[in-house]
C-alpha positions in Angstrom: 0.0 0.0 0.0 1.5 3.3 -1.0 1.8 6.1 1.5 1.5 9.9 1.0 5.1 10.4 0.1 4.9 7.8 -2.7 1.6 9.2 -3.9 3.1 12.7 -4.0 6.1 11.5 -6.0 3.8 9.7 -8.4 2.2 13.0 -9.5 5.1 14.0 -11.7 8.5 13.0 -12.9 10.0 16.1 -11.4 9.2 17.5 -7.9 8.5 20.9 -9.4 5.0 22.3 -9.0 3.6 25.3 -10.8 1.8 26.9 -8.0 -1.8 28.1 -8.3 -1.9 31.9 -8.9 -5.5 33.2 -8.7 -6.7 36.2 -10.6 -5.4 35.2 -14.0 -1.7 34.1 -14.0 -2.4 30.4 -13.7 -3.9 29.7 -17.1 -4.8 26.2 -18.4 -1.9 26.6 -20.9 0.6 27.1 -18.0 -0.7 24.1 -16.1 -0.6 21.9 -19.2 2.9 23.1 -20.1 4.2 22.3 -16.6 2.8 18.8 -16.8 4.1 18.2 -20.3 7.6 19.3 -19.0 7.6 16.6 -16.3 6.4 18.9 -13.5 3.0 19.2 -11.9 0.6 22.1 -12.5 -2.2 23.5 -10.3 -5.2 25.4 -11.6 -6.2 28.3 -9.4 -9.8 27.8 -8.4 -9.9 31.0 -6.4 -12.3 33.7 -7.9 -13.5 31.1 -10.5 -17.2 30.0 -10.3 -17.7 26.3 -10.7 -18.7 26.5 -14.4 -15.6 28.5 -15.3 -13.4 26.1 -13.3 -14.9 23.2 -15.2 -14.0 24.8 -18.5 -10.5 25.4 -17.3 -10.2 21.7 -16.3 -11.4 20.7 -19.8 -8.8 23.0 -21.4 -6.0 21.5 -19.4 -7.0 18.0 -20.4 -7.3 19.2 -24.1 -3.8 20.6 -23.7 -2.4 17.1 -23.1 -2.3 17.1 -19.3 -4.7 14.5 -17.8 -3.1 14.7 -14.4 -3.1 18.1 -12.6 -4.2 19.7 -9.4 -6.8 22.3 -8.4 -6.5 24.8 -5.6 -9.4 26.2 -3.6 -9.7 29.1 -1.1 -11.4 28.0 2.1 -14.0 30.5 3.0 -13.6 32.4 6.2 -16.1 34.5 8.2 -17.3 38.0 7.6 -15.0 40.8 8.8 -14.7 41.0 12.6 -14.8 44.8 12.4 -17.2 45.9 9.6 -16.9 49.5 10.7 -13.2 49.5 9.9 -13.8 47.9 6.5 -16.5 50.6 5.8 -14.2 53.4 6.8 -11.4 52.0 4.6 -13.7 51.7 1.6 -14.9 55.3 2.2 -11.3 56.5 2.2 -10.7 54.6 -1.1 -13.8 56.4 -2.6 -12.3 59.7 -1.6 -8.7 59.1 -2.4 -8.6 56.6 -5.3 -11.8 57.0 -7.3 -10.7 60.3 -8.9 -7.6 58.8 -10.3 -9.3 56.4 -12.8 -13.0 57.5 -12.7 -13.9 54.1 -11.1 -15.7 53.7 -7.8 -15.0 51.0 -5.2 -17.2 48.0 -5.4 -19.6 46.8 -2.7 -17.5 45.4 0.2 -19.6 42.2 0.3 -18.7 38.9 1.9 -19.0 35.7 -0.2 -17.8 32.1 -0.1 -16.3 32.0 -3.6 -18.8 29.4 -4.8 -17.3 26.9 -2.3 -20.1 24.3 -2.5 -20.3 24.4 -6.3 -16.6 23.8 -6.7 -16.5 21.1 -4.1 -19.3 19.3 -5.9 -17.6 19.7 -9.2 -14.2 18.4 -8.0 -15.8 15.4 -6.3 -17.7 14.6 -9.5 -14.5 15.0 -11.6 -11.7 14.4 -9.1 -8.3 15.9 -10.1 -5.0 14.1 -9.2 -4.6 16.6 -6.3 -6.7 19.2 -4.6 -5.1 21.8 -2.3 -6.6 24.3 0.1 -5.5 27.7 1.1 -6.6 30.1 3.9 -7.5 27.3 6.2 -8.6 23.7 6.5 -11.5 22.1 4.7 -14.0 20.2 6.8 -12.7 16.7 7.7 -15.5 15.0 5.8 -14.6 17.0 2.6 -11.0 16.0 2.8 -12.0 12.4 3.5 -14.3 12.3 0.4 -11.4 13.5 -1.8 -9.1 10.9 -0.3 -11.7 8.1 -1.0 -11.6 9.2 -4.6 -7.9 8.8 -4.8 -7.2 12.6 -4.8 -4.1 13.7 -2.9 -5.2 16.4 -0.4 -2.7 19.3 0.3 -3.2 22.2 2.8 -1.1 25.4 2.8 0.4 26.2 6.2 2.5 29.1 7.5 3.3 27.8 11.0 3.8 24.6 13.0 0.5 25.2 14.7 -1.3 25.4 11.4 0.5 22.2 10.3 -1.0 20.3 13.3 -4.5 21.5 12.4 -4.0 20.5 8.8 -2.8 17.1 9.7 -5.8 16.6 12.0 -8.1 17.8 9.1 -6.9 14.9 6.9 -4.1 16.4 4.8 -2.0 14.0 2.8 0.7 16.6 2.4 1.5 20.2 3.6 2.4 23.1 1.3 4.8 25.0 3.6 4.7 28.7 2.7 7.6 30.8 3.9 7.5 34.5 4.3 9.4 34.9 0.9 6.3 33.8 -1.0 4.4 36.2 -3.3 0.7 37.0 -3.3 -1.6 35.9 -0.5 -0.3 34.4 2.6 -2.0 31.1 3.4 -2.2 32.1 7.1 -5.2 30.9 9.1 -5.2 34.2 11.0 -5.3 37.0 8.5 -5.9 39.7 11.2 -2.4 39.3 12.7 -0.2 42.4 12.6 1.7 42.6 9.4 4.9 43.4 11.3 4.8 40.0 13.1 7.9 38.0 12.1 7.1 35.0 9.9 9.6 32.3 9.5 11.7 32.1 6.4 11.1 29.0 4.3 14.0 26.8 5.4 13.4 27.6 9.1 9.7 26.9 8.6 10.4 23.6 7.0 12.3 22.5 10.1 9.6 23.8 12.5 6.9 21.9 10.6 8.9 18.7 10.2 9.3 18.6 14.0 5.5 18.3 14.5 4.4 16.0 11.6 5.6 13.2 9.4 3.5 14.3 6.4 5.4 15.0 3.2 6.2 18.7 2.8 6.0 20.8 -0.3 8.2 24.0 0.0 6.9 27.3 -1.3 8.4 30.8 -1.2 11.5 32.4 -2.8 12.4 29.5 -5.0 13.9 31.4 -7.9 16.5 28.9 -9.2 18.1 25.5 -8.9 20.1 26.5 -5.8 17.0 27.4 -3.8 15.2 24.3 -5.0 18.0 22.1 -4.0 18.3 23.8 -0.6 14.6 23.2 0.1 14.9 19.5 -1.0 18.0 19.1 1.2 16.0 20.6 4.1 13.4 17.8 3.8 10.9 18.9 1.2 9.5 16.2 -1.0 8.6 18.7 -3.7 8.6 22.5 -4.3 5.8 24.8 -5.4 6.9 27.8 -7.5 4.7 30.7 -8.6 6.5 34.0 -9.2 9.1 32.4 -11.4 6.4 31.7 -14.0 4.7 35.2 -14.0 6.6 36.4 -17.1 6.6 33.2 -19.1 4.5 33.1 -22.4 1.9 30.8 -20.9 1.3 33.1 -18.0 -2.0 35.1 -17.8 -0.5 37.9 -15.8 -1.3 41.4 -17.1 1.4 42.8 -19.3 1.9 45.7 -16.9 2.4 43.3 -14.1 4.9 41.4 -16.2 6.7 44.6 -17.0 6.9 45.6 -13.4 8.7 42.4 -12.5 11.6 43.5 -14.8 11.4 47.2 -14.1 14.8 48.3 -12.5 13.0 51.1 -10.6 10.8 48.6 -8.7 13.2 47.0 -6.2 11.2 45.8 -3.2 8.2 43.9 -2.1 6.0 44.3 1.0 3.2 42.5 2.8 0.0 44.5 2.6 -3.7 44.2 3.2 -4.4 47.2 1.0 -5.8 45.3 -2.0 -7.7 42.4 -0.5 -8.0 42.7 3.3 -5.7 39.7 3.6 -1.9 39.8 4.0 -0.3 39.5 0.5 3.2 40.2 -0.8 3.3 42.6 -3.7 5.8 44.8 -5.4 5.8 48.1 -3.7 3.9 50.7 -5.6 1.9 53.9 -4.9 -1.2 52.0 -3.7 0.8 49.9 -1.2 2.5 53.0 0.1 -0.7 55.1 0.3 -2.7 52.5 2.3 -0.4 51.0 5.0 -3.2 50.7 7.6 -5.7 48.7 5.6 -7.8 46.5 8.0 -8.4 42.8 7.9 -11.6 42.0 5.9 -11.4 39.3 3.2 -13.1 39.1 0.7 -14.9 42.3 1.5 -12.0 44.6 0.7 -10.9 42.4 -2.3 -14.4 42.9 -3.7 -14.3 46.7 -3.0 -11.0 47.3 -4.7 -11.6 45.1 -7.7 -13.1 47.9 -9.9 -10.3 50.2 -8.9 -7.6 47.7 -9.8 -9.3 46.9 -13.1 -9.6 50.6 -14.0 -5.9 51.0 -13.2 -5.0 48.2 -15.5 -7.2 49.5 -18.3 -5.7 53.0 -18.1 -2.1 51.7 -18.0 -1.4 52.6 -14.3 0.6 49.8 -12.6 0.7 52.0 -9.4 -2.9 51.2 -8.9 -2.7 47.5 -9.5 -2.0 44.5 -7.2 1.5 43.5 -8.4 1.7 40.4 -6.4 5.1 38.8 -6.4 7.6 37.0 -4.1 10.8 38.4 -2.8 12.8 36.8 -5.6 10.7 38.5 -8.3 13.6 39.9 -10.2 14.6 36.4 -11.2 11.4 35.8 -13.1 12.1 34.8 -16.7 10.2 35.4 -19.9 11.3 32.0 -21.2 8.7 29.2 -21.8 7.5 27.3 -18.8 9.2 24.1 -19.8 12.6 25.8 -19.9 12.0 27.4 -16.5 11.1 24.0 -15.0 14.2 22.5 -16.5 16.4 25.1 -14.9 14.7 24.8 -11.6 15.2 21.1 -11.6 18.9 21.2 -12.3 20.6 19.0 -9.8 17.4 17.3 -8.6 17.7 13.5 -8.9 15.5 12.2 -11.7 
């Protein structure tokens, strides 16, 4: 009988995962290219209703990749402080709307079509399903496992690792502070200045509390970083920012250009765009809104029209330029070439 480590290794010839990047970058073409190159690709189910996700899955299969993964956002609760959210949205209406002519959207809570996507994926089980922002109910994880789907849960601390193991995870995606875009933290209201472990330190902390296989995520820009993570005990690595500029990426051209812009030199963790901590390239929007409160997806829904208007008018300083600390290493080469370089030195 095969265990979780064996099942994880059976997903792909190379232990290189193309991480799910919600909001556009993780296209079916990118997922299929990663699989054809010997890696493993994840579709980003976040922000995609079930019908659109089904179409994405069909496109990946049509692209020659029968085995792939799907990531879902675990819905949380409405904002603890709706007054703070309302005040922040009012400030956006006053300070941001005049720049593009767009108004903030309604700061409404939603569950991202959770039930519809769970039903879809249980009907058409992918090779793996991963969860971010928390743990799925134990019965949901058990249903996927009964269908032969490998269940992964993103964690950012040893405490979260224990909760994920109890929830029925087959593997843990261990996300260090270097990672771009949203943090998978279970506690998005924590102070942004709280220290988060770097990836290699976090791998050691998590390995001390669980025997589950670990997938390393965050700051993996090249073969040296990949090999260091594998040497630290990771069974595979999950890479996102490294693919943002590749031809198969769906990232907006202004986002791709910002990754290579020599004037953009730093990233920061911010709640300004979504109400959840996320690492982005520092731009005007990040600098102008350092005190954004916790409130996801309410703030994400409120800023969506502002971000879309900024993109439409060619203003990257009003966009969410999500990226990891090693964003400068992102290449515009095809995904297959990026995977081949990341895998240099990894036993095959």
